[in-house]
SEFI-942192 format. One record per residue (C-alpha): residue number from 0; residue in one letter; y, x, z negated. Coordinates in pm, whole numbers, plus 50000, padded with zeros to 5 digits. Layout:
BEGIN
<site num="NUM" residu="A" y="Y" x="X" z="Z"/>
...
This chain:
BEGIN
<site num="0" residu="M" y="97652" x="07684" z="41503"/>
<site num="1" residu="D" y="98005" x="07767" z="41401"/>
<site num="2" residu="G" y="98100" x="07684" z="41051"/>
<site num="3" residu="E" y="97981" x="07407" z="40789"/>
<site num="4" residu="Q" y="97917" x="07062" z="40865"/>
<site num="5" residu="V" y="97807" x="06792" z="40633"/>
<site num="6" residu="R" y="97578" x="06463" z="40694"/>
<site num="7" residu="E" y="97593" x="06215" z="40458"/>
<site num="8" residu="W" y="97262" x="06004" z="40356"/>
<site num="9" residu="N" y="97324" x="05622" z="40339"/>
<site num="10" residu="G" y="96968" x="05515" z="40234"/>
<site num="11" residu="Q" y="96848" x="05501" z="40601"/>
<site num="12" residu="L" y="96978" x="05743" z="40815"/>
<site num="13" residu="L" y="97217" x="06067" z="40799"/>
<site num="14" residu="G" y="97585" x="05990" z="40931"/>
<site num="15" residu="P" y="97781" x="06188" z="41149"/>
<site num="16" residu="P" y="97905" x="06547" z="41095"/>
<site num="17" residu="L" y="98186" x="06561" z="40827"/>
<site num="18" residu="E" y="98408" x="06812" z="40723"/>
<site num="19" residu="P" y="98274" x="06959" z="40389"/>
<site num="20" residu="E" y="98461" x="06942" z="40074"/>
<site num="21" residu="P" y="98359" x="07117" z="39736"/>
<site num="22" residu="T" y="98218" x="06876" z="39480"/>
<site num="23" residu="P" y="98005" x="06961" z="39150"/>
<site num="24" residu="L" y="97645" x="06955" z="39253"/>
<site num="25" residu="L" y="97375" x="06777" z="39024"/>
<site num="26" residu="A" y="97091" x="06924" z="39259"/>
<site num="27" residu="A" y="97037" x="07143" z="39541"/>
<site num="28" residu="D" y="96816" x="07379" z="39744"/>
<site num="29" residu="S" y="96865" x="07586" z="40052"/>
<site num="30" residu="W" y="96629" x="07785" z="40306"/>
<site num="31" residu="L" y="96622" x="08006" z="40585"/>
<site num="32" residu="V" y="96547" x="07887" z="40912"/>
<site num="33" residu="T" y="96532" x="08143" z="41197"/>
<site num="34" residu="E" y="96470" x="08007" z="41551"/>
<site num="35" residu="G" y="96294" x="07678" z="41417"/>
<site num="36" residu="R" y="96067" x="07858" z="41171"/>
<site num="37" residu="V" y="96090" x="07824" z="40784"/>
<site num="38" residu="R" y="95895" x="07970" z="40506"/>
<site num="39" residu="G" y="95785" x="07758" z="40217"/>
<site num="40" residu="L" y="95939" x="07426" z="40332"/>
<site num="41" residu="D" y="95710" x="07246" z="40107"/>
<site num="42" residu="L" y="95781" x="07442" z="39774"/>
<site num="43" residu="H" y="96158" x="07377" z="39849"/>
<site num="44" residu="R" y="96097" x="07005" z="39894"/>
<site num="45" residu="E" y="95911" x="06992" z="39565"/>
<site num="46" residu="R" y="96182" x="07204" z="39364"/>
<site num="47" residu="F" y="96457" x="06961" z="39500"/>
<site num="48" residu="L" y="96260" x="06647" z="39425"/>
<site num="49" residu="A" y="96228" x="06782" z="39083"/>
<site num="50" residu="A" y="96589" x="06872" z="39024"/>
<site num="51" residu="V" y="96679" x="06524" z="39180"/>
<site num="52" residu="S" y="96463" x="06363" z="38915"/>
<site num="53" residu="A" y="96584" x="06538" z="38624"/>
<site num="54" residu="A" y="96939" x="06430" z="38741"/>
<site num="55" residu="D" y="96833" x="06094" z="38749"/>
<site num="56" residu="G" y="96898" x="06083" z="39105"/>
<site num="57" residu="P" y="96791" x="05812" z="39374"/>
<site num="58" residu="S" y="96418" x="05730" z="39449"/>
<site num="59" residu="D" y="96451" x="05799" z="39817"/>
<site num="60" residu="A" y="96505" x="06166" z="39785"/>
<site num="61" residu="G" y="96179" x="06253" z="39930"/>
<site num="62" residu="T" y="96275" x="06012" z="40267"/>
<site num="63" residu="F" y="96606" x="06207" z="40274"/>
<site num="64" residu="F" y="96481" x="06541" z="40283"/>
<site num="65" residu="D" y="96242" x="06468" z="40535"/>
<site num="66" residu="A" y="96503" x="06315" z="40739"/>
<site num="67" residu="A" y="96749" x="06646" z="40679"/>
<site num="68" residu="V" y="96429" x="06866" z="40817"/>
<site num="69" residu="A" y="96426" x="06662" z="41102"/>
<site num="70" residu="A" y="96793" x="06672" z="41191"/>
<site num="71" residu="L" y="96811" x="07059" z="41175"/>
<site num="72" residu="P" y="96877" x="07241" z="41482"/>
<site num="73" residu="R" y="96567" x="07457" z="41619"/>
<site num="74" residu="Q" y="96757" x="07747" z="41762"/>
<site num="75" residu="G" y="96971" x="08019" z="41593"/>
<site num="76" residu="D" y="97002" x="08128" z="41204"/>
<site num="77" residu="L" y="97060" x="07890" z="40981"/>
<site num="78" residu="F" y="97081" x="07833" z="40601"/>
<site num="79" residu="P" y="97109" x="07467" z="40541"/>
<site num="80" residu="R" y="97154" x="07313" z="40185"/>
<site num="81" residu="V" y="97048" x="06972" z="40078"/>
<site num="82" residu="E" y="97266" x="06870" z="39766"/>
<site num="83" residu="L" y="97315" x="06557" z="39517"/>
<site num="84" residu="D" y="97649" x="06466" z="39346"/>
<site num="85" residu="A" y="97784" x="06167" z="39220"/>
<site num="86" residu="S" y="97816" x="06002" z="39530"/>
<site num="87" residu="G" y="97486" x="06052" z="39675"/>
<site num="88" residu="L" y="97262" x="06283" z="39878"/>
<site num="89" residu="R" y="97365" x="06489" z="40213"/>
<site num="90" residu="L" y="97272" x="06759" z="40413"/>
<site num="91" residu="R" y="97504" x="07054" z="40432"/>
<site num="92" residu="L" y="97446" x="07257" z="40745"/>
<site num="93" residu="R" y="97547" x="07626" z="40768"/>
<site num="94" residu="P" y="97494" x="07915" z="40975"/>
<site num="95" residu="A" y="97314" x="08223" z="40788"/>
<site num="96" residu="P" y="97512" x="08468" z="40616"/>
<site num="97" residu="P" y="97438" x="08829" z="40711"/>
<site num="98" residu="R" y="97098" x="08974" z="40527"/>
<site num="99" residu="S" y="97018" x="09288" z="40409"/>
<site num="100" residu="R" y="96695" x="09477" z="40265"/>
<site num="101" residu="T" y="96883" x="09678" z="39967"/>
<site num="102" residu="V" y="97082" x="09564" z="39686"/>
<site num="103" residu="V" y="97288" x="09689" z="39398"/>
<site num="104" residu="L" y="97235" x="09524" z="39047"/>
<site num="105" residu="W" y="97477" x="09503" z="38735"/>
<site num="106" residu="T" y="97384" x="09378" z="38404"/>
<site num="107" residu="S" y="97573" x="09024" z="38298"/>
<site num="108" residu="P" y="97689" x="09041" z="37983"/>
<site num="109" residu="V" y="97689" x="08672" z="37968"/>
<site num="110" residu="D" y="97460" x="08356" z="38056"/>
<site num="111" residu="P" y="97688" x="08095" z="38220"/>
<site num="112" residu="R" y="97424" x="07870" z="38309"/>
<site num="113" residu="R" y="97396" x="07502" z="38174"/>
<site num="114" residu="V" y="97093" x="07365" z="38333"/>
<site num="115" residu="P" y="96888" x="07687" z="38394"/>
<site num="116" residu="A" y="96576" x="07495" z="38486"/>
<site num="117" residu="H" y="96703" x="07326" z="38805"/>
<site num="118" residu="K" y="96886" x="07446" z="39097"/>
<site num="119" residu="G" y="97260" x="07276" z="39173"/>
<site num="120" residu="P" y="97454" x="07233" z="38851"/>
<site num="121" residu="D" y="97506" x="07583" z="38785"/>
<site num="122" residu="I" y="97582" x="07690" z="39149"/>
<site num="123" residu="A" y="97965" x="07723" z="39110"/>
<site num="124" residu="R" y="97928" x="07914" z="38793"/>
<site num="125" residu="L" y="97651" x="08168" z="38937"/>
<site num="126" residu="A" y="97896" x="08245" z="39242"/>
<site num="127" residu="L" y="98162" x="08315" z="39002"/>
<site num="128" residu="L" y="97916" x="08558" z="38804"/>
<site num="129" residu="R" y="97826" x="08695" z="39135"/>
<site num="130" residu="S" y="98172" x="08767" z="39237"/>
<site num="131" residu="R" y="98241" x="08960" z="38881"/>
<site num="132" residu="A" y="97911" x="09185" z="38991"/>
<site num="133" residu="I" y="98083" x="09230" z="39335"/>
<site num="134" residu="A" y="98408" x="09349" z="39102"/>
<site num="135" residu="N" y="98173" x="09606" z="38907"/>
<site num="136" residu="G" y="98036" x="09749" z="39238"/>
<site num="137" residu="A" y="97718" x="09548" z="39277"/>
<site num="138" residu="D" y="97582" x="09286" z="39483"/>
<site num="139" residu="E" y="97400" x="09075" z="39227"/>
<site num="140" residu="A" y="97432" x="09008" z="38895"/>
<site num="141" residu="V" y="97119" x="09008" z="38630"/>
<site num="142" residu="I" y="97092" x="08782" z="38354"/>
<site num="143" residu="L" y="96919" x="08856" z="38006"/>
<site num="144" residu="D" y="96806" x="08644" z="37769"/>
<site num="145" residu="G" y="96889" x="08647" z="37377"/>
<site num="146" residu="E" y="96648" x="08939" z="37303"/>
<site num="147" residu="G" y="96774" x="09165" z="37614"/>
<site num="148" residu="A" y="96489" x="09067" z="37857"/>
<site num="149" residu="I" y="96527" x="09011" z="38241"/>
<site num="150" residu="L" y="96535" x="08620" z="38288"/>
<site num="151" residu="D" y="96675" x="08616" z="38687"/>
<site num="152" residu="G" y="96966" x="08691" z="38901"/>
<site num="153" residu="A" y="97268" x="08506" z="38990"/>
<site num="154" residu="T" y="97130" x="08399" z="39340"/>
<site num="155" residu="S" y="96760" x="08577" z="39324"/>
<site num="156" residu="A" y="96437" x="08627" z="39121"/>
<site num="157" residu="V" y="96384" x="08992" z="38978"/>
<site num="158" residu="L" y="96069" x="09139" z="39019"/>
<site num="159" residu="W" y="95925" x="09477" z="38981"/>
<site num="160" residu="W" y="95651" x="09750" z="38979"/>
<site num="161" residu="L" y="95425" x="09910" z="38699"/>
<site num="162" residu="G" y="95212" x="10138" z="38941"/>
<site num="163" residu="D" y="95045" x="09899" z="39166"/>
<site num="164" residu="S" y="95079" x="09583" z="38956"/>
<site num="165" residu="L" y="95340" x="09341" z="39013"/>
<site num="166" residu="V" y="95547" x="09208" z="38693"/>
<site num="167" residu="V" y="95732" x="08908" z="38661"/>
<site num="168" residu="P" y="95927" x="08743" z="38379"/>
<site num="169" residu="P" y="95686" x="08541" z="38158"/>
<site num="170" residu="P" y="95673" x="08142" z="38250"/>
<site num="171" residu="T" y="95853" x="08095" z="37890"/>
<site num="172" residu="S" y="96176" x="08223" z="38072"/>
<site num="173" residu="T" y="96434" x="07952" z="38117"/>
<site num="174" residu="R" y="96502" x="07990" z="38515"/>
<site num="175" residu="V" y="96513" x="07798" z="38832"/>
<site num="176" residu="P" y="96161" x="07845" z="38975"/>
<site num="177" residu="S" y="96196" x="08076" z="39272"/>
<site num="178" residu="V" y="95983" x="07992" z="39572"/>
<site num="179" residu="T" y="96027" x="08326" z="39728"/>
<site num="180" residu="A" y="95892" x="08501" z="39380"/>
<site num="181" residu="R" y="95588" x="08244" z="39370"/>
<site num="182" residu="T" y="95513" x="08292" z="39738"/>
<site num="183" residu="I" y="95512" x="08677" z="39680"/>
<site num="184" residu="S" y="95291" x="08645" z="39354"/>
<site num="185" residu="V" y="95040" x="08422" z="39500"/>
<site num="186" residu="L" y="95022" x="08682" z="39823"/>
<site num="187" residu="A" y="94967" x="08924" z="39569"/>
<site num="188" residu="G" y="94693" x="08761" z="39424"/>
<site num="189" residu="A" y="94539" x="08682" z="39724"/>
<site num="190" residu="M" y="94535" x="09084" z="39835"/>
<site num="191" residu="G" y="94383" x="09176" z="39511"/>
<site num="192" residu="V" y="94711" x="09282" z="39342"/>
<site num="193" residu="D" y="94744" x="09238" z="38978"/>
<site num="194" residu="V" y="95029" x="09026" z="38869"/>
<site num="195" residu="L" y="95145" x="09061" z="38522"/>
<site num="196" residu="E" y="95368" x="08845" z="38312"/>
<site num="197" residu="A" y="95603" x="09050" z="38048"/>
<site num="198" residu="P" y="95949" x="09038" z="37896"/>
<site num="199" residu="T" y="96126" x="09346" z="38005"/>
<site num="200" residu="A" y="96465" x="09495" z="37938"/>
<site num="201" residu="P" y="96663" x="09676" z="38194"/>
<site num="202" residu="E" y="96639" x="10007" z="38034"/>
<site num="203" residu="S" y="96245" x="09983" z="38034"/>
<site num="204" residu="L" y="96271" x="10006" z="38424"/>
<site num="205" residu="D" y="96358" x="10378" z="38423"/>
<site num="206" residu="G" y="96190" x="10529" z="38727"/>
<site num="207" residu="R" y="96032" x="10185" z="38850"/>
<site num="208" residu="E" y="96076" x="09999" z="39166"/>
<site num="209" residu="V" y="96280" x="09658" z="39135"/>
<site num="210" residu="W" y="96303" x="09381" z="39387"/>
<site num="211" residu="V" y="96530" x="09098" z="39406"/>
<site num="212" residu="V" y="96405" x="08830" z="39611"/>
<site num="213" residu="N" y="96512" x="08489" z="39765"/>
<site num="214" residu="A" y="96500" x="08265" z="40075"/>
<site num="215" residu="L" y="96795" x="08410" z="40231"/>
<site num="216" residu="H" y="96703" x="08763" z="40209"/>
<site num="217" residu="G" y="96328" x="08779" z="40143"/>
<site num="218" residu="A" y="96261" x="09055" z="39928"/>
<site num="219" residu="R" y="96529" x="09326" z="39877"/>
<site num="220" residu="L" y="96479" x="09678" z="39730"/>
<site num="221" residu="A" y="96714" x="09768" z="39436"/>
<site num="222" residu="T" y="96818" x="10097" z="39487"/>
<site num="223" residu="S" y="97077" x="10117" z="39199"/>
<site num="224" residu="W" y="97171" x="09937" z="38886"/>
<site num="225" residu="V" y="97537" x="10002" z="38760"/>
<site num="226" residu="G" y="97511" x="10167" z="38411"/>
<site num="227" residu="G" y="97134" x="10072" z="38415"/>
<site num="228" residu="P" y="96793" x="10266" z="38474"/>
<site num="229" residu="A" y="96730" x="10525" z="38748"/>
<site num="230" residu="L" y="96541" x="10321" z="39013"/>
<site num="231" residu="A" y="96275" x="10452" z="39244"/>
<site num="232" residu="A" y="96065" x="10296" z="39508"/>
<site num="233" residu="E" y="95712" x="10381" z="39669"/>
<site num="234" residu="P" y="95792" x="10452" z="40057"/>
<site num="235" residu="G" y="95661" x="10186" z="40281"/>
<site num="236" residu="R" y="95592" x="09903" z="40009"/>
<site num="237" residu="L" y="95859" x="09724" z="40053"/>
<site num="238" residu="D" y="95893" x="09690" z="40427"/>
<site num="239" residu="A" y="95521" x="09619" z="40450"/>
<site num="240" residu="W" y="95556" x="09299" z="40222"/>
<site num="241" residu="R" y="95863" x="09202" z="40417"/>
<site num="242" residu="L" y="95647" x="09171" z="40674"/>
<site num="243" residu="R" y="95377" x="08960" z="40510"/>
<site num="244" residu="L" y="95641" x="08734" z="40441"/>
<site num="245" residu="D" y="95808" x="08702" z="40771"/>
<site num="246" residu="A" y="95418" x="08656" z="40886"/>
<site num="247" residu="L" y="95436" x="08324" z="40678"/>
<site num="248" residu="R" y="95699" x="08168" z="40852"/>
<site num="249" residu="R" y="95580" x="07821" z="41012"/>
<site num="250" residu="P" y="95757" x="07609" z="41266"/>
<site num="251" residu="L" y="95981" x="07310" z="41132"/>
<site num="252" residu="P" y="95799" x="06974" z="41143"/>
């Protein structure tokens, strides 16, 4: 598809395509669709409904979500987003942006989030933060907590490896629950890989392998960290896990 289209929900069905207009979001969720196949759709649905509920949104969000999925094209690479704003629910149809397997990180000096546990309200603020990362020669900004430990990325979750063990921020860290990070953690557990939860500062990751993960890119290898630790990688590990993630894609219902 060419460009973005928005279809508004009227309580029974999706309306005709409209020209998109920027508007403050109360809740949102997005996922990659490649030739009609998607990974973790039920988890995206669960996360979106939780965000809508937290925003005191309409009770028919589940019906809307299912209608939005049914309306998605089954060909091409898409990155649709379901949204709630003050006027109601809508589906934003978007072509998928270019994807990559590597990323350069930059530590944000601030945490701009206002509703850190749910996706949507902070999207505009985090987009500005990512722009700051790009201006500093990076691709993604990393947000730290008050003690200097890694919380999240502006548009991604941050994971790292301690030998053969996968490490994630502790569950007490306030952040949007990442569908991709959750999928990787569950897959790791099923494979017998230890998954550790530990608060970790960037400087502790010198010589470690760091991944940045989200629904669009899957898992990406952090090749460098602007003003931060010198990173490393085990040859072949990222590509093997990217193949495992791709194998989890299922046809849209």
